[in-house]
All heavy atoms as a GROMACS GRO file, in nm:
protein
  578
    1MET      N    1   0.084  -0.118   0.000
    1MET     CA    2  -0.001   0.000   0.000
    1MET      C    3   0.088   0.123   0.000
    1MET      O    4   0.176   0.140   0.084
    1MET     CB    5  -0.090  -0.001   0.123
    1MET     CG    6  -0.168   0.126   0.140
    1MET     SD    7  -0.261   0.131   0.294
    1MET     CE    8  -0.418   0.086   0.233
    2LYS      N    9   0.068   0.209  -0.096
    2LYS     CA   10   0.146   0.333  -0.109
    2LYS      C   11   0.070   0.447  -0.040
    2LYS      O   12  -0.048   0.464  -0.060
    2LYS     CB   13   0.167   0.365  -0.255
    2LYS     CG   14   0.254   0.486  -0.277
    2LYS     CD   15   0.279   0.509  -0.423
    2LYS     CE   16   0.365   0.632  -0.439
    2LYS     NZ   17   0.398   0.657  -0.578
    3LYS      N   18   0.143   0.524   0.041
    3LYS     CA   19   0.085   0.640   0.109
    3LYS      C   20   0.166   0.762   0.071
    3LYS      O   21   0.287   0.756   0.056
    3LYS     CB   22   0.086   0.621   0.259
    3LYS     CG   23  -0.005   0.512   0.305
    3LYS     CD   24  -0.028   0.523   0.454
    3LYS     CE   25  -0.123   0.413   0.492
    3LYS     NZ   26  -0.227   0.457   0.577
    4THR      N   27   0.098   0.873   0.057
    4THR     CA   28   0.163   1.000   0.029
    4THR      C   29   0.175   1.078   0.159
    4THR      O   30   0.076   1.092   0.233
    4THR     CB   31   0.082   1.082  -0.074
    4THR    OG1   32   0.067   1.002  -0.192
    4THR    CG2   33   0.150   1.210  -0.106
    5ILE      N   34   0.294   1.128   0.184
    5ILE     CA   35   0.318   1.205   0.306
    5ILE      C   36   0.358   1.347   0.267
    5ILE      O   37   0.444   1.367   0.182
    5ILE     CB   38   0.430   1.141   0.390
    5ILE    CG1   39   0.388   1.004   0.439
    5ILE    CG2   40   0.469   1.230   0.507
    5ILE    CD1   41   0.497   0.926   0.509
    6ASN      N   42   0.293   1.444   0.328
    6ASN     CA   43   0.331   1.584   0.311
    6ASN      C   44   0.452   1.609   0.401
    6ASN      O   45   0.437   1.618   0.524
    6ASN     CB   46   0.213   1.674   0.346
    6ASN     CG   47   0.246   1.820   0.324
    6ASN    OD1   48   0.356   1.866   0.347
    6ASN    ND2   49   0.146   1.894   0.279
    7VAL      N   50   0.567   1.616   0.342
    7VAL     CA   51   0.693   1.627   0.418
    7VAL      C   52   0.696   1.755   0.503
    7VAL      O   53   0.740   1.752   0.618
    7VAL     CB   54   0.813   1.622   0.319
    7VAL    CG1   55   0.944   1.653   0.390
    7VAL    CG2   56   0.818   1.488   0.250
    8ILE      N   57   0.650   1.864   0.447
    8ILE     CA   58   0.650   1.991   0.520
    8ILE      C   59   0.559   1.983   0.643
    8ILE      O   60   0.596   2.024   0.754
    8ILE     CB   61   0.606   2.109   0.429
    8ILE    CG1   62   0.696   2.119   0.305
    8ILE    CG2   63   0.599   2.240   0.505
    8ILE    CD1   64   0.842   2.144   0.334
    9GLU      N   65   0.439   1.930   0.623
    9GLU     CA   66   0.344   1.918   0.734
    9GLU      C   67   0.398   1.825   0.843
    9GLU      O   68   0.386   1.854   0.962
    9GLU     CB   69   0.209   1.867   0.682
    9GLU     CG   70   0.104   1.862   0.789
    9GLU     CD   71  -0.033   1.821   0.735
    9GLU    OE1   72  -0.051   1.812   0.614
    9GLU    OE2   73  -0.121   1.796   0.819
   10LEU      N   74   0.459   1.715   0.801
   10LEU     CA   75   0.515   1.620   0.899
   10LEU      C   76   0.627   1.687   0.979
   10LEU      O   77   0.631   1.677   1.102
   10LEU     CB   78   0.567   1.496   0.828
   10LEU     CG   79   0.634   1.392   0.916
   10LEU    CD1   80   0.540   1.342   1.025
   10LEU    CD2   81   0.686   1.276   0.831
   11ALA      N   82   0.716   1.758   0.911
   11ALA     CA   83   0.827   1.825   0.980
   11ALA      C   84   0.771   1.931   1.078
   11ALA      O   85   0.822   1.945   1.190
   11ALA     CB   86   0.921   1.890   0.880
   12CYS      N   87   0.667   2.003   1.037
   12CYS     CA   88   0.607   2.105   1.123
   12CYS      C   89   0.544   2.040   1.247
   12CYS      O   90   0.562   2.091   1.360
   12CYS     CB   91   0.499   2.182   1.048
   12CYS     SG   92   0.564   2.304   0.934
   13GLU      N   93   0.471   1.932   1.229
   13GLU     CA   94   0.406   1.865   1.342
   13GLU      C   95   0.510   1.810   1.440
   13GLU      O   96   0.495   1.824   1.563
   13GLU     CB   97   0.314   1.755   1.293
   13GLU     CG   98   0.190   1.803   1.225
   13GLU     CD   99   0.099   1.882   1.318
   13GLU    OE1  100   0.086   1.847   1.437
   13GLU    OE2  101   0.038   1.979   1.271
   14LEU      N  102   0.613   1.747   1.386
   14LEU     CA  103   0.718   1.693   1.474
   14LEU      C  104   0.791   1.805   1.547
   14LEU      O  105   0.817   1.793   1.667
   14LEU     CB  106   0.816   1.610   1.391
   14LEU     CG  107   0.762   1.479   1.336
   14LEU    CD1  108   0.860   1.420   1.235
   14LEU    CD2  109   0.733   1.379   1.447
   15ALA      N  110   0.822   1.913   1.478
   15ALA     CA  111   0.892   2.026   1.540
   15ALA      C  112   0.806   2.091   1.646
   15ALA      O  113   0.856   2.128   1.754
   15ALA     CB  114   0.933   2.127   1.433
   16HIS      N  115   0.677   2.107   1.619
   16HIS     CA  116   0.588   2.168   1.717
   16HIS      C  117   0.581   2.082   1.844
   16HIS      O  118   0.594   2.136   1.956
   16HIS     CB  119   0.447   2.186   1.659
   16HIS     CG  120   0.349   2.236   1.760
   16HIS    ND1  121   0.339   2.369   1.796
   16HIS    CD2  122   0.259   2.168   1.838
   16HIS    CE1  123   0.246   2.381   1.889
   16HIS    NE2  124   0.196   2.262   1.916
   17THR      N  125   0.563   1.953   1.827
   17THR     CA  126   0.554   1.863   1.942
   17THR      C  127   0.682   1.865   2.023
   17THR      O  128   0.679   1.873   2.147
   17THR     CB  129   0.522   1.720   1.896
   17THR    OG1  130   0.398   1.722   1.825
   17THR    CG2  131   0.514   1.624   2.013
   18ARG      N  132   0.796   1.863   1.955
   18ARG     CA  133   0.925   1.864   2.026
   18ARG      C  134   0.948   1.997   2.095
   18ARG      O  135   0.997   2.002   2.209
   18ARG     CB  136   1.038   1.837   1.926
   18ARG     CG  137   1.174   1.823   1.988
   18ARG     CD  138   1.186   1.694   2.070
   18ARG     NE  139   1.317   1.676   2.123
   18ARG     CZ  140   1.409   1.595   2.071
   18ARG    NH1  141   1.381   1.522   1.966
   18ARG    NH2  142   1.526   1.584   2.128
   19THR      N  143   0.909   2.107   2.030
   19THR     CA  144   0.923   2.240   2.091
   19THR      C  145   0.837   2.251   2.216
   19THR      O  146   0.882   2.302   2.320
   19THR     CB  147   0.886   2.349   1.989
   19THR    OG1  148   0.974   2.337   1.875
   19THR    CG2  149   0.898   2.487   2.048
   20LEU      N  150   0.714   2.205   2.206
   20LEU     CA  151   0.625   2.207   2.323
   20LEU      C  152   0.685   2.126   2.438
   20LEU      O  153   0.694   2.174   2.551
   20LEU     CB  154   0.487   2.150   2.285
   20LEU     CG  155   0.385   2.136   2.397
   20LEU    CD1  156   0.352   2.272   2.458
   20LEU    CD2  157   0.259   2.068   2.346
   21TYR      N  158   0.730   2.006   2.409
   21TYR     CA  159   0.787   1.920   2.511
   21TYR      C  160   0.909   1.986   2.578
   21TYR      O  161   0.923   1.979   2.700
   21TYR     CB  162   0.828   1.786   2.447
   21TYR     CG  163   0.900   1.694   2.541
   21TYR    CD1  164   0.831   1.621   2.638
   21TYR    CD2  165   1.038   1.679   2.533
   21TYR    CE1  166   0.898   1.536   2.723
   21TYR    CE2  167   1.106   1.594   2.619
   21TYR     CZ  168   1.037   1.523   2.715
   21TYR     OH  169   1.103   1.440   2.800
   22GLU      N  170   0.994   2.047   2.499
   22GLU     CA  171   1.116   2.105   2.553
   22GLU      C  172   1.096   2.243   2.615
   22GLU      O  173   1.188   2.299   2.671
   22GLU     CB  174   1.224   2.111   2.446
   22GLU     CG  175   1.270   1.973   2.407
   22GLU     CD  176   1.401   1.970   2.334
   22GLU    OE1  177   1.449   2.079   2.293
   22GLU    OE2  178   1.456   1.862   2.320
   23SER      N  179   0.976   2.298   2.605
   23SER     CA  180   0.949   2.432   2.656
   23SER      C  181   0.882   2.433   2.793
   23SER      O  182   0.857   2.540   2.847
   23SER     CB  183   0.860   2.508   2.557
   23SER     OG  184   0.924   2.522   2.433
   24PHE      N  185   0.851   2.318   2.845
   24PHE     CA  186   0.777   2.315   2.972
   24PHE      C  187   0.852   2.373   3.090
   24PHE      O  188   0.793   2.400   3.193
   24PHE     CB  189   0.724   2.177   3.001
   24PHE     CG  190   0.595   2.145   2.930
   24PHE    CD1  191   0.585   2.035   2.848
   24PHE    CD2  192   0.485   2.227   2.944
   24PHE    CE1  193   0.467   2.007   2.781
   24PHE    CE2  194   0.366   2.200   2.879
   24PHE     CZ  195   0.358   2.090   2.797
   25ASP      N  196   0.981   2.401   3.075
   25ASP     CA  197   1.053   2.471   3.181
   25ASP      C  198   1.027   2.621   3.178
   25ASP      O  199   1.050   2.690   3.276
   25ASP     CB  200   1.203   2.441   3.174
   25ASP     CG  201   1.266   2.486   3.044
   25ASP    OD1  202   1.195   2.489   2.940
   25ASP    OD2  203   1.387   2.519   3.045
   26ILE      N  204   0.974   2.672   3.065
   26ILE     CA  205   0.948   2.817   3.054
   26ILE      C  206   0.802   2.850   3.027
   26ILE      O  207   0.764   2.967   3.030
   26ILE     CB  208   1.037   2.881   2.945
   26ILE    CG1  209   1.014   2.816   2.808
   26ILE    CG2  210   1.182   2.880   2.984
   26ILE    CD1  211   1.086   2.884   2.693
   27ILE      N  212   0.719   2.748   3.002
   27ILE     CA  213   0.575   2.771   2.981
   27ILE      C  214   0.496   2.673   3.066
   27ILE      O  215   0.547   2.570   3.108
   27ILE     CB  216   0.534   2.756   2.832
   27ILE    CG1  217   0.557   2.614   2.782
   27ILE    CG2  218   0.606   2.859   2.746
   27ILE    CD1  219   0.504   2.585   2.645
   28GLN      N  220   0.369   2.706   3.090
   28GLN     CA  221   0.282   2.621   3.170
   28GLN      C  222   0.195   2.530   3.084
   28GLN      O  223   0.158   2.422   3.124
   28GLN     CB  224   0.193   2.706   3.261
   28GLN     CG  225   0.270   2.790   3.359
   28GLN     CD  226   0.353   2.704   3.453
   28GLN    OE1  227   0.304   2.608   3.508
   28GLN    NE2  228   0.480   2.737   3.466
   29ASN      N  229   0.159   2.579   2.964
   29ASN     CA  230   0.075   2.500   2.874
   29ASN      C  231   0.098   2.548   2.731
   29ASN      O  232   0.169   2.645   2.708
   29ASN     CB  233  -0.074   2.508   2.912
   29ASN     CG  234  -0.126   2.650   2.912
   29ASN    OD1  235  -0.114   2.720   2.812
   29ASN    ND2  236  -0.181   2.693   3.024
   30GLU      N  237   0.036   2.480   2.635
   30GLU     CA  238   0.060   2.510   2.495
   30GLU      C  239   0.021   2.654   2.458
   30GLU      O  240   0.088   2.718   2.376
   30GLU     CB  241  -0.018   2.412   2.408
   30GLU     CG  242   0.016   2.421   2.262
   30GLU     CD  243  -0.042   2.308   2.180
   30GLU    OE1  244  -0.114   2.222   2.236
   30GLU    OE2  245  -0.016   2.306   2.059
   31ASP      N  246  -0.082   2.708   2.520
   31ASP     CA  247  -0.125   2.846   2.493
   31ASP      C  248  -0.014   2.948   2.523
   31ASP      O  249  -0.009   3.055   2.461
   31ASP     CB  250  -0.250   2.882   2.570
   31ASP     CG  251  -0.373   2.806   2.521
   31ASP    OD1  252  -0.372   2.759   2.404
   31ASP    OD2  253  -0.469   2.793   2.597
   32ASP      N  254   0.073   2.916   2.617
   32ASP     CA  255   0.181   3.006   2.654
   32ASP      C  256   0.289   3.020   2.546
   32ASP      O  257   0.375   3.106   2.555
   32ASP     CB  258   0.248   2.961   2.784
   32ASP     CG  259   0.157   2.972   2.904
   32ASP    OD1  260   0.058   3.047   2.897
   32ASP    OD2  261   0.183   2.904   3.004
   33MET      N  262   0.281   2.937   2.444
   33MET     CA  263   0.379   2.941   2.335
   33MET      C  264   0.353   3.057   2.240
   33MET      O  265   0.439   3.093   2.161
   33MET     CB  266   0.376   2.811   2.253
   33MET     CG  267   0.417   2.688   2.328
   33MET     SD  268   0.392   2.537   2.231
   33MET     CE  269   0.523   2.550   2.111
   34TYR      N  270   0.233   3.114   2.248
   34TYR     CA  271   0.189   3.211   2.148
   34TYR      C  272   0.170   3.350   2.206
   34TYR      O  273   0.148   3.368   2.325
   34TYR     CB  274   0.054   3.167   2.089
   34TYR     CG  275   0.057   3.030   2.028
   34TYR    CD1  276   0.012   2.921   2.099
   34TYR    CD2  277   0.110   3.009   1.901
   34TYR    CE1  278   0.014   2.793   2.044
   34TYR    CE2  279   0.114   2.883   1.847
   34TYR     CZ  280   0.066   2.774   1.918
   34TYR     OH  281   0.070   2.649   1.863
   35GLU      N  282   0.178   3.448   2.116
   35GLU     CA  283   0.139   3.585   2.148
   35GLU      C  284   0.039   3.626   2.042
   35GLU      O  285   0.043   3.579   1.928
   35GLU     CB  286   0.257   3.679   2.153
   35GLU     CG  287   0.338   3.690   2.026
   35GLU     CD  288   0.465   3.772   2.046
   35GLU    OE1  289   0.500   3.807   2.158
   35GLU    OE2  290   0.528   3.801   1.945
   36THR      N  291  -0.052   3.713   2.080
   36THR     CA  292  -0.156   3.759   1.988
   36THR      C  293  -0.124   3.900   1.944
   36THR      O  294  -0.101   3.988   2.028
   36THR     CB  295  -0.295   3.754   2.055
   36THR    OG1  296  -0.319   3.621   2.100
   36THR    CG2  297  -0.404   3.795   1.958
   37HIS      N  298  -0.124   3.923   1.814
   37HIS     CA  299  -0.098   4.056   1.759
   37HIS      C  300  -0.226   4.136   1.751
   37HIS      O  301  -0.336   4.085   1.770
   37HIS     CB  302  -0.031   4.042   1.622
   37HIS     CG  303   0.108   3.987   1.633
   37HIS    ND1  304   0.220   4.066   1.632
   37HIS    CD2  305   0.154   3.860   1.646
   37HIS    CE1  306   0.327   3.991   1.643
   37HIS    NE2  307   0.290   3.866   1.652
   38GLU      N  308  -0.213   4.263   1.722
   38GLU     CA  309  -0.327   4.355   1.719
   38GLU      C  310  -0.438   4.308   1.626
   38GLU      O  311  -0.555   4.332   1.651
   38GLU     CB  312  -0.282   4.495   1.678
   38GLU     CG  313  -0.196   4.563   1.781
   38GLU     CD  314  -0.143   4.698   1.733
   38GLU    OE1  315  -0.182   4.742   1.623
   38GLU    OE2  316  -0.063   4.758   1.806
   39ASP      N  317  -0.401   4.242   1.516
   39ASP     CA  318  -0.503   4.197   1.420
   39ASP      C  319  -0.569   4.064   1.460
   39ASP      O  320  -0.653   4.012   1.388
   39ASP     CB  321  -0.444   4.185   1.280
   39ASP     CG  322  -0.333   4.081   1.269
   39ASP    OD1  323  -0.300   4.016   1.370
   39ASP    OD2  324  -0.280   4.066   1.158
   40GLY      N  325  -0.529   4.012   1.576
   40GLY     CA  326  -0.591   3.890   1.627
   40GLY      C  327  -0.520   3.762   1.588
   40GLY      O  328  -0.554   3.655   1.638
   41THR      N  329  -0.420   3.770   1.502
   41THR     CA  330  -0.346   3.649   1.463
   41THR      C  331  -0.250   3.610   1.575
   41THR      O  332  -0.201   3.694   1.650
   41THR     CB  333  -0.270   3.670   1.332
   41THR    OG1  334  -0.182   3.784   1.346
   41THR    CG2  335  -0.364   3.691   1.215
   42GLN      N  336  -0.228   3.481   1.584
   42GLN     CA  337  -0.135   3.430   1.686
   42GLN      C  338  -0.008   3.379   1.620
   42GLN      O  339  -0.012   3.318   1.513
   42GLN     CB  340  -0.200   3.316   1.763
   42GLN     CG  341  -0.305   3.360   1.861
   42GLN     CD  342  -0.347   3.248   1.953
   42GLN    OE1  343  -0.365   3.135   1.909
   42GLN    NE2  344  -0.362   3.280   2.079
   43TYR      N  345   0.102   3.407   1.687
   43TYR     CA  346   0.232   3.365   1.642
   43TYR      C  347   0.307   3.305   1.761
   43TYR      O  348   0.279   3.340   1.876
   43TYR     CB  349   0.315   3.484   1.589
   43TYR     CG  350   0.254   3.551   1.469
   43TYR    CD1  351   0.167   3.658   1.483
   43TYR    CD2  352   0.285   3.507   1.342
   43TYR    CE1  353   0.112   3.720   1.374
   43TYR    CE2  354   0.229   3.570   1.230
   43TYR     CZ  355   0.144   3.676   1.246
   43TYR     OH  356   0.089   3.737   1.137
   44TYR      N  357   0.406   3.220   1.730
   44TYR     CA  358   0.494   3.176   1.837
   44TYR      C  359   0.566   3.297   1.896
   44TYR      O  360   0.601   3.391   1.824
   44TYR     CB  361   0.603   3.082   1.784
   44TYR     CG  362   0.561   2.941   1.754
   44TYR    CD1  363   0.597   2.882   1.635
   44TYR    CD2  364   0.491   2.865   1.846
   44TYR    CE1  365   0.564   2.750   1.606
   44TYR    CE2  366   0.455   2.734   1.819
   44TYR     CZ  367   0.493   2.677   1.698
   44TYR     OH  368   0.458   2.547   1.672
   45LYS      N  369   0.592   3.293   2.025
   45LYS     CA  370   0.679   3.393   2.087
   45LYS      C  371   0.817   3.377   2.026
   45LYS      O  372   0.853   3.270   1.975
   45LYS     CB  373   0.685   3.373   2.238
   45LYS     CG  374   0.552   3.403   2.307
   45LYS     CD  375   0.560   3.380   2.455
   45LYS     CE  376   0.427   3.412   2.520
   45LYS     NZ  377   0.426   3.382   2.663
   46GLU      N  378   0.897   3.482   2.029
   46GLU     CA  379   1.024   3.482   1.959
   46GLU      C  380   1.116   3.366   2.001
   46GLU      O  381   1.173   3.298   1.916
   46GLU     CB  382   1.097   3.615   1.979
   46GLU     CG  383   1.221   3.627   1.894
   46GLU     CD  384   1.284   3.765   1.903
   46GLU    OE1  385   1.221   3.860   1.951
   46GLU    OE2  386   1.400   3.775   1.859
   47ASN      N  387   1.130   3.343   2.130
   47ASN     CA  388   1.218   3.235   2.175
   47ASN      C  389   1.163   3.097   2.135
   47ASN      O  390   1.238   3.006   2.102
   47ASN     CB  391   1.243   3.244   2.325
   47ASN     CG  392   1.116   3.233   2.407
   47ASN    OD1  393   1.008   3.273   2.365
   47ASN    ND2  394   1.129   3.182   2.529
   48ILE      N  395   1.033   3.084   2.135
   48ILE     CA  396   0.968   2.958   2.094
   48ILE      C  397   0.988   2.939   1.943
   48ILE      O  398   1.015   2.829   1.897
   48ILE     CB  399   0.819   2.957   2.132
   48ILE    CG1  400   0.801   2.970   2.283
   48ILE    CG2  401   0.750   2.834   2.077
   48ILE    CD1  402   0.853   2.857   2.366
   49GLN      N  403   0.973   3.047   1.866
   49GLN     CA  404   0.991   3.039   1.721
   49GLN      C  405   1.132   2.993   1.686
   49GLN      O  406   1.152   2.910   1.598
   49GLN     CB  407   0.963   3.174   1.656
   49GLN     CG  408   0.973   3.173   1.504
   49GLN     CD  409   0.864   3.090   1.440
   49GLN    OE1  410   0.747   3.118   1.459
   49GLN    NE2  411   0.901   2.990   1.362
   50ASP      N  412   1.232   3.047   1.758
   50ASP     CA  413   1.369   3.007   1.733
   50ASP      C  414   1.389   2.858   1.759
   50ASP      O  415   1.455   2.788   1.681
   50ASP     CB  416   1.466   3.087   1.822
   50ASP     CG  417   1.473   3.234   1.781
   50ASP    OD1  418   1.436   3.269   1.666
   50ASP    OD2  419   1.517   3.315   1.866
   51MET      N  420   1.332   2.809   1.868
   51MET     CA  421   1.342   2.667   1.900
   51MET      C  422   1.271   2.583   1.794
   51MET      O  423   1.324   2.480   1.748
   51MET     CB  424   1.281   2.642   2.038
   51MET     CG  425   1.310   2.507   2.096
   51MET     SD  426   1.234   2.480   2.259
   51MET     CE  427   1.284   2.623   2.350
   52PHE      N  428   1.150   2.626   1.756
   52PHE     CA  429   1.076   2.555   1.652
   52PHE      C  430   1.156   2.548   1.522
   52PHE      O  431   1.165   2.443   1.459
   52PHE     CB  432   0.940   2.623   1.626
   52PHE     CG  433   0.868   2.567   1.507
   52PHE    CD1  434   0.786   2.457   1.522
   52PHE    CD2  435   0.884   2.623   1.382
   52PHE    CE1  436   0.720   2.401   1.411
   52PHE    CE2  437   0.818   2.571   1.271
   52PHE     CZ  438   0.737   2.460   1.286
   53ASN      N  439   1.215   2.660   1.483
   53ASN     CA  440   1.292   2.665   1.358
   53ASN      C  441   1.406   2.564   1.359
   53ASN      O  442   1.430   2.497   1.259
   53ASN     CB  443   1.349   2.805   1.333
   53ASN     CG  444   1.242   2.907   1.301
   53ASN    OD1  445   1.127   2.873   1.272
   53ASN    ND2  446   1.279   3.034   1.309
   54ASP      N  447   1.475   2.555   1.471
   54ASP     CA  448   1.585   2.458   1.482
   54ASP      C  449   1.535   2.315   1.467
   54ASP      O  450   1.594   2.235   1.394
   54ASP     CB  451   1.657   2.473   1.616
   54ASP     CG  452   1.737   2.601   1.625
   54ASP    OD1  453   1.767   2.662   1.520
   54ASP    OD2  454   1.770   2.641   1.740
   55TRP      N  455   1.425   2.281   1.535
   55TRP     CA  456   1.369   2.147   1.525
   55TRP      C  457   1.311   2.120   1.388
   55TRP      O  458   1.323   2.009   1.335
   55TRP     CB  459   1.268   2.121   1.636
   55TRP     CG  460   1.334   2.095   1.766
   55TRP    CD1  461   1.325   2.169   1.879
   55TRP    CD2  462   1.425   1.988   1.795
   55TRP    NE1  463   1.404   2.114   1.977
   55TRP    CE2  464   1.467   2.004   1.927
   55TRP    CE3  465   1.476   1.882   1.722
   55TRP    CZ2  466   1.556   1.915   1.989
   55TRP    CZ3  467   1.565   1.795   1.782
   55TRP    CH2  468   1.605   1.812   1.914
   56TYR      N  469   1.248   2.220   1.328
   56TYR     CA  470   1.193   2.202   1.193
   56TYR      C  471   1.305   2.167   1.095
   56TYR      O  472   1.294   2.072   1.017
   56TYR     CB  473   1.121   2.329   1.148
   56TYR     CG  474   1.076   2.322   1.006
   56TYR    CD1  475   0.960   2.254   0.971
   56TYR    CD2  476   1.151   2.381   0.904
   56TYR    CE1  477   0.919   2.246   0.838
   56TYR    CE2  478   1.112   2.375   0.773
   56TYR     CZ  479   0.996   2.306   0.740
   56TYR     OH  480   0.958   2.298   0.609
   57ASP      N  481   1.414   2.242   1.099
   57ASP     CA  482   1.527   2.215   1.011
   57ASP      C  483   1.581   2.074   1.034
   57ASP      O  484   1.615   2.002   0.939
   57ASP     CB  485   1.639   2.317   1.032
   57ASP     CG  486   1.603   2.457   0.982
   57ASP    OD1  487   1.506   2.470   0.904
   57ASP    OD2  488   1.671   2.552   1.025
   58TYR      N  489   1.592   2.035   1.160
   58TYR     CA  490   1.640   1.902   1.193
   58TYR      C  491   1.549   1.794   1.136
   58TYR      O  492   1.595   1.702   1.066
   58TYR     CB  493   1.652   1.885   1.345
   58TYR     CG  494   1.679   1.742   1.385
   58TYR    CD1  495   1.806   1.688   1.373
   58TYR    CD2  496   1.576   1.661   1.432
   58TYR    CE1  497   1.831   1.556   1.408
   58TYR    CE2  498   1.599   1.529   1.466
   58TYR     CZ  499   1.726   1.477   1.454
   58TYR     OH  500   1.751   1.346   1.488
   59TYR      N  501   1.420   1.803   1.166
   59TYR     CA  502   1.326   1.700   1.119
   59TYR      C  503   1.314   1.698   0.967
   59TYR      O  504   1.307   1.590   0.908
   59TYR     CB  505   1.190   1.716   1.186
   59TYR     CG  506   1.188   1.666   1.327
   59TYR    CD1  507   1.163   1.753   1.433
   59TYR    CD2  508   1.213   1.534   1.357
   59TYR    CE1  509   1.163   1.707   1.563
   59TYR    CE2  510   1.212   1.486   1.487
   59TYR     CZ  511   1.187   1.575   1.590
   59TYR     OH  512   1.187   1.528   1.719
   60LEU      N  513   1.312   1.813   0.905
   60LEU     CA  514   1.302   1.816   0.759
   60LEU      C  515   1.423   1.747   0.697
   60LEU      O  516   1.411   1.669   0.602
   60LEU     CB  517   1.291   1.960   0.709
   60LEU     CG  518   1.266   1.976   0.558
   60LEU    CD1  519   1.136   1.907   0.516
   60LEU    CD2  520   1.264   2.122   0.521
   61GLY      N  521   1.540   1.773   0.753
   61GLY     CA  522   1.662   1.705   0.705
   61GLY      C  523   1.655   1.556   0.722
   61GLY      O  524   1.692   1.480   0.631
   62GLU      N  525   1.608   1.510   0.837
   62GLU     CA  526   1.598   1.367   0.863
   62GLU      C  527   1.497   1.300   0.770
   62GLU      O  528   1.519   1.191   0.718
   62GLU     CB  529   1.560   1.340   1.009
   62GLU     CG  530   1.669   1.379   1.108
   62GLU     CD  531   1.798   1.299   1.087
   62GLU    OE1  532   1.792   1.174   1.087
   62GLU    OE2  533   1.901   1.362   1.066
   63ILE      N  534   1.383   1.366   0.750
   63ILE     CA  535   1.279   1.312   0.661
   63ILE      C  536   1.332   1.304   0.518
   63ILE      O  537   1.313   1.203   0.449
   63ILE     CB  538   1.152   1.398   0.668
   63ILE    CG1  539   1.088   1.386   0.806
   63ILE    CG2  540   1.053   1.357   0.559
   63ILE    CD1  541   0.982   1.492   0.836
   64ASN      N  542   1.400   1.409   0.475
   64ASN     CA  543   1.452   1.410   0.339
   64ASN      C  544   1.559   1.305   0.314
   64ASN      O  545   1.576   1.257   0.201
   64ASN     CB  546   1.505   1.549   0.301
   64ASN     CG  547   1.394   1.646   0.271
   64ASN    OD1  548   1.287   1.607   0.223
   64ASN    ND2  549   1.418   1.773   0.297
   65LYS      N  550   1.629   1.264   0.417
   65LYS     CA  551   1.725   1.155   0.403
   65LYS      C  552   1.655   1.023   0.366
   65LYS      O  553   1.715   0.936   0.306
   65LYS     CB  554   1.802   1.134   0.534
   65LYS     CG  555   1.902   1.240   0.566
   65LYS     CD  556   1.970   1.208   0.698
   65LYS     CE  557   2.057   1.319   0.746
   65LYS     NZ  558   2.114   1.289   0.880
   66CYS      N  559   1.530   1.014   0.405
   66CYS     CA  560   1.453   0.891   0.380
   66CYS      C  561   1.382   0.891   0.245
   66CYS      O  562   1.327   0.791   0.204
   66CYS     CB  563   1.346   0.872   0.490
   66CYS     SG  564   1.415   0.855   0.653
   67SER      N  565   1.377   1.005   0.180
   67SER     CA  566   1.302   1.017   0.054
   67SER      C  567   1.366   0.931  -0.053
   67SER      O  568   1.488   0.918  -0.062
   67SER     CB  569   1.300   1.163   0.007
   67SER     OG  570   1.229   1.241   0.099
   68ILE      N  571   1.282   0.874  -0.135
   68ILE     CA  572   1.328   0.787  -0.244
   68ILE      C  573   1.325   0.867  -0.373
   68ILE      O  574   1.238   0.942  -0.401
   68ILE     CB  575   1.237   0.664  -0.256
   68ILE    CG1  576   1.248   0.583  -0.130
   68ILE    CG2  577   1.278   0.581  -0.377
   68ILE    CD1  578   1.156   0.463  -0.125
   0.00000   0.00000   0.00000
Protein backbone atom coordinates (compact mmCIF):
# COMPACT_ATOMS: atom_id res chain seq x y z
CA MET A 1 0.00 0.00 0.00
CA LYS A 2 1.45 3.33 -1.08
CA LYS A 3 0.85 6.39 1.08
CA THR A 4 1.63 10.00 0.29
CA ILE A 5 3.18 12.04 3.07
CA ASN A 6 3.31 15.83 3.11
CA VAL A 7 6.93 16.28 4.18
CA ILE A 8 6.50 19.92 5.21
CA GLU A 9 3.44 19.18 7.34
CA LEU A 10 5.15 16.21 8.99
CA ALA A 11 8.26 18.25 9.81
CA CYS A 12 6.06 21.04 11.24
CA GLU A 13 4.06 18.66 13.42
CA LEU A 14 7.18 16.93 14.74
CA ALA A 15 8.92 20.25 15.40
CA HIS A 16 5.88 21.68 17.17
CA THR A 17 5.54 18.63 19.42
CA ARG A 18 9.26 18.64 20.26
CA THR A 19 9.23 22.39 20.91
CA LEU A 20 6.25 22.06 23.23
CA TYR A 21 7.88 19.20 25.11
CA GLU A 22 11.17 21.05 25.53
CA SER A 23 9.50 24.32 26.56
CA PHE A 24 7.76 23.16 29.71
CA ASP A 25 10.53 24.70 31.81
CA ILE A 26 9.48 28.17 30.53
CA ILE A 27 5.75 27.71 29.81
CA GLN A 28 2.83 26.21 31.70
CA ASN A 29 0.75 25.00 28.73
CA GLU A 30 0.59 25.11 24.95
CA ASP A 31 -1.24 28.46 24.92
CA ASP A 32 1.81 30.07 26.54
CA MET A 33 3.79 29.41 23.35
CA TYR A 34 1.89 32.11 21.48
CA GLU A 35 1.39 35.84 21.48
CA THR A 36 -1.56 37.59 19.88
CA HIS A 37 -0.97 40.55 17.60
CA GLU A 38 -3.27 43.55 17.19
CA ASP A 39 -5.03 41.97 14.20
CA GLY A 40 -5.91 38.90 16.27
CA THR A 41 -3.47 36.50 14.64
CA GLN A 42 -1.35 34.30 16.85
CA TYR A 43 2.33 33.65 16.42
CA TYR A 44 4.95 31.75 18.37
CA LYS A 45 6.79 33.93 20.87
CA GLU A 46 10.25 34.82 19.59
CA ASN A 47 12.18 32.35 21.75
CA ILE A 48 9.69 29.58 20.94
CA GLN A 49 9.91 30.39 17.21
CA ASP A 50 13.70 30.07 17.33
CA MET A 51 13.42 26.67 19.01
CA PHE A 52 10.76 25.54 16.52
CA ASN A 53 12.92 26.65 13.58
CA ASP A 54 15.85 24.58 14.82
CA TRP A 55 13.70 21.47 15.25
CA TYR A 56 11.93 22.02 11.93
CA ASP A 57 15.28 22.15 10.11
CA TYR A 58 16.41 19.01 11.93
CA TYR A 59 13.27 17.00 11.19
CA LEU A 60 13.03 18.16 7.59
CA GLY A 61 16.62 17.06 7.05
CA GLU A 62 15.98 13.67 8.62
CA ILE A 63 12.80 13.12 6.61
CA ASN A 64 14.53 14.11 3.38
CA LYS A 65 17.25 11.55 4.04
CA CYS A 66 14.53 8.91 3.80
CA SER A 67 13.03 10.17 0.54
CA ILE A 68 13.28 7.87 -2.44
